[in-house]
N, C-alpha and C positions, 0 to 999 in steps of 0.2 A: 185141812192143817195149816195153819196159817202161819207165815216164815218172816220176818224182817230182819233188816240189816242196819247194824249202825258203824257209821263211817267216823273214825275218832280224829279229830284235827285240830289244827289249831291256827288262831286268828294271824296272818301275818304283821299287821297295825298294831296287834297287842302284844306277840309273843316273839322270840327268836324262833325262826324255822331251819330245820337242817342245818343244825351249828356245826356237826362234824363234817358234814360235804363242805361247808361255807370254808372250812381248813384249807381245803384242798383246790378248792376251785372259787371262793370269793364268796362274798354275802350275795351280791347280787347276782349271778348265776345259778346261787342254789337255791333263790329264790324262784328265779324262774324257771328251775327243777320243778322246787314244789308245788307252783300255780299250774304248769302242765300236767304232773304226774297226778294231781286232783282232777284235772278232769280227765283223763285217763279212767280214775277210777270211777269216775261221777258216772260215765259215759256205758260203762262195761256193766255196772250196777241198774242203769235204766234200761238197757238191751235185756236184761235179765227177768225184767217184768215183777220186781220183788218190791215191796213198801221197804221204804227207806229212811233211815234218821241223819243228822248230823250230829255228833257228839262232840259239843264245842270243849274247849281246854278252860275257857275262859267265863266268868258269867256276864260279860258286860261285853261277850263277843255276840251274843244272841242275835242283837238288832244289825249286825253289821251284813249289807248288803251283799257279800260274797255266800252267805247262808240261808238266803228267802224261799231257795226254788226248793227246798226240803223241810219238815220240821225239822227244828234245832231241839238238842236236849243240853241241858248241862251235864257236865260227868259228875261235879262235885268236885272237893277238895280231894286233896292226899295225894298218895304216888299213883304210878300206871294200875299198880292193882287194884287197888281201891277204888280207882275213875271206872276199870272194867268191870268190878264186882258189881259196881251199884247200877251201870248201864247196864248189864245183863241182866240181872236180876228184877230191875225195872220193868224192862220189857218182857220179862218171861212171865211175867203177874197179865199181860194183855195179849201175848201171843203163845203159838203152842213151841216154834221153834226161834231162838235168835243168833245173830252171825255178827261177829264182831271183824272187822278190817281195821285199815289204816290208811292214808294215803301213800304210802312208801314204796308199794310195788306197782307202778302203772302196768308191768304186761300179766295181770290179772286177770282173767277170761270169763265170759260169759258160762263157757265149759264147766270150770273147776266151780264158781258159783252152783252150777246144777247139781255139781257131782257132790257138793260139801253138803247142800239139801236131800240127795239120794243115799248116801251114807248115813244119815239122821235118820232113816228108817228103819236100820238096823242095830244103830248106836247111839247110845246118850251124848256122845261129846265126837268133833270134828272137828282136827287140827292141819293147818297148813305149815307146813315146817319151812324155815328160812333157812338160807345159807350158812347163816353166821350164828346157830343155836338158838334164834328166837323164833317167832312164829308172825305169818302175816295174816293168818285167820284162825279165827277159833268161833266155834258153834255147839251148840248144845240144846238140850231141849229138857234138861232135868237142874233143879235147885243146887247151887253151890254153898259152901260154907265161905266167909273173908278169907280167913286164916291162910285157906288155900292158895289166894291173891296174894296175901300180904308176906308170905313166907318167900314167895319167886325172890332172887336176884334179877335184875333184869338188865339187859345191853351187855350180858354174858354169855358164853359157848355155851350154859347148859340151862340157859332160860324155858325153852322149850320142856326138856327133861325133865326140871325141877316141876312145872304145869301139869306134866301128864302123870308124873309119880304120887301126884298129889289130888289126882281127880278120885271119884267113887270108883271109876271105872274105863277100863283100857278104850282110849278115842279112835277113833278110824284116822287114817293118816290120808293125805291126799300129796300131790307133787310138789319136791323144794322148789321155791324160788327165793329170788333174792330181793332181802328188802334194803333199799337204797340209803345208808347211811353215810358210806363215805365217795370219794371219788375214782375209787377203783371199782367200787359196786359197778358203777355204770357200765363198765365193758358187758357185765352181763344181761344187761336189759336186752339189747336187740336181739340177743340168742334164746330168750326165753318168751320174747314174744308169740302170740300165736298167730296160727297163720290167717285168720282171716281177723287183721287188725282195722279197731275204726278210726274216723279221722286223725282223732285226739292221739291215737298211740302212731299211727304214720308221720303225727307232728312232733311227738317225743323222739321218734329214733332219728329223725332230721336236725332236731337239735343236737341230740348226741353226736352226730357225726361233725357237728360244725361248731361247737359252743367253744374250742380251744382257738377257733382261727381268730387272727386279727381282724376288725372291724376296718376297713378301708375308709383311708378320711380323702375326699373330692377338697379342693380348697377353689 
């Protein structure tokens, strides 16, 4: 059974990233978090030894140096639901199982990814619930109708619930994690990190512990 992961990302040079987080900590720090979180997720996926793609929001971002280590796919136009549906269905034509994740949950672990794959042995779909009512992971092995995705209210407390009720069968659930959207979300990340942290996750924890400290200037 072939399994593939698509990591949904935005190209920082072309699109604003972590805009709600930036409202709390500033654009520069929000960009730092995004880049560190991206490295954490990429390293976790690499450690799981699963084929992976970048699912890139901007068509002209495909050639960006940031995305050259994996095959890059354009998500297509439309809202997040249309983009996720497009990538999911496209990859399902080539693979038995498709998992979609973002770059907003740096505490994602190899163990969680392996659990997701195992749950697809007995379920058509699997979902990783996010603390805010969304989801940090979606996986499946069965085709879905686009209307399931386009009817979802995004960035709300009922996002995951609406997706689950629209699916043709009840999905398996993974543990709850925090998707980092706001400054307040940062406090949960260290608590949710796996015990066996990779170097990038350790670096992000250090960044969270220090990002609010003023920079010392030596004249």
